[in-house]
N, C-alpha and C positions, 0 to 999 in steps of 0.2 A: 193540386197538392193533396197528398194522402191525409186523411184524418187519423190521428193517433189517440187511441183510448189507453189511459193508464189506470191500472187497478192495483191498489195496495192490498196486500194479503190480509186475510181475516185475523182476528185477535189471537195472540199467543200469550202465555203466562208472562213473558217479559215485556211485550208491548203494553199489556195491562198495567204492569208495575212500573213502567217507564225505564226499564233497563235497555241499554244499547245492545242490539243483537245483530251481528253480521254473520260470522262463520258458525256460530252455534246453531245447529240445525233443529229447531224446535217445531213441534207440530201445533196445530190449531187447538184452542180451547173449544169447549162445547159452543160457547157464544161465537167463536170464530168460524166454526162449521156452519152455524146458522147464518152468519153474515155472508159466507161464500155461497151457500145455497140460495140466499135471497137475490143474488146477482142474476139468477136465471130469469127473474121477472124483468130485469133491465136490459139484458144482453142476449142476443141471438147469435150463436156461433156461426151461422150461415152468412151473417153480415160482414164477416172479416176474412180478408184474403191472406193475412199474415198474423199468426198467433204465436207470441213468444213468452217465455217465462224465465225468471231467475232459476238457477239450479237448486235453490233452497226448498226444502220440503214444504214450508209454509206457503210459498208462492205457487209451487206446482199443485199442491192440494187445493188451494183456492181456485185455481184455473179448472181443475178436474171437477170439483164440486159445483162449479158454475156451468159445467157442460162442455168445456173446451178440452182439446187435446193439443197442448202447446209443444212447440219446439223449444228446447232449452238453449238459452243464450247466456253464456258465462258473463257477458258484459252487463247483464241486468242484476247481478248480485249486489247486495247491500254494500254500502261504503264500509270498508274494513276499519273497525274501531281500534284494532291493535290492543294495547294495554288497557284500554277503557271498555273492552268487551265485558258485558254483564253489569256494568256500573250505570247508575242513574246520573243525569246531569248534575243533580244536587251533590252527589258523592264526588264527582269530578271537580266541581267548583270549590269543594272544601280543600282540594289540593292546588287548584289553579283558579283563583278568583276571577270571575268574569268570563270563564271559558264558554265558548260557543263553537259547535262543530264547524260553522260556516266561516269562522275567522281564525281559529286556533289550530295548532298542529295536533296530530294524534300519534303519540309515541308508539312505534311498532306497527302503525296502521298506514293506510293510504294517504297520500297528499291530495290536496285539492286538485292539482294538475292531473294526477293519475285518474281521479274519479271523473273529471271533465273529459279527458281523452277517451276513457272507456265508454262513457255514456254518449259522447258525440258519435262514436261508431254505431251505436244503436239508432240515433237520429238519422245518420247517413243511410244505414241499411233500410230503414222505414221509407225515407224519401226516395231511395233508388228502387224500391220494390215495385212501383207502378200499380199497387193495389189501391182501391178506393178507401178502405179502412183497414187499419192494423190495430192490434191490441197487445199490450205488454203487462204481464203480471209480475209485480216487483215489490219494492219496499218503500218505507217512508222517505228516507233521505235520498236514496237512489232515484226514486220517481221524481222528487223535487228537482234534483240536479238535471235529470233528463229533460224536464219541462223548461228549466232555465237555459239549457243548451239549445233547445228548440227555439226559444224566444230570443237567444243572443243576449241574455242578461247575466251579469256577474253573479256567481253562486253565493256571494255574501248576502244576497237578497233572499236566500232560501228560507230564512226564518219568517218571512212574510207570507209563506205559502203552507200553512199547516195542512196536514193530510191525515184524515181519520182512517182507521182500519176498515177494510171492506169498501172504501170509497172509490168512485169512478170519476175520472177527469177526462176531458176531451180537448186535444190540441188540434188546431187546424190553421186556417188562414182567414184574415179579414182583408179583403181586396188583395193587395200584393204583400202583406206583412204576416209573419207567423203570429198566431194569437191563441189565447185560452178561450175556448168555446164554453166549457163548463168546468167547474172546480169543486171537488168534494161532494159530488152528487150522490 
């Protein structure tokens, strides 16, 4: 089975402030640039037979600063937050008490089913690739959904898998079962 490395993009102004960012195409902060460059110490592009990135600038730039030349895959885009774009969870909860992305709807955004379908396509693409290692540069929520699809776990459990900016995660197999090899490295 292919090992799948997931990399969350480096810090942006909105990831720093906690604002939900899907379609807003923000660049990295200076700290985000440093996070992306630091990935060069952890990852060697020659080790990967398949290199994919979200179409968003923050993910593509993270990949490039880490030394990779990714192929853009639209399915790696962040979960579309719709009307909640640019809002923090606290602001959303003022309108919808108890709101969690993992369990509540996103008015004007993607449904859980749409996100699962989209990221399951990435899992299938990686598993069908035949490469030893693949890497995906993506986003916080999208990467967690991708990992949960890999593992066959309901995405309502996504809140149990926090993901820092610039973090590297590795998915693989333990004997016959899909597994997390490393998380938030």
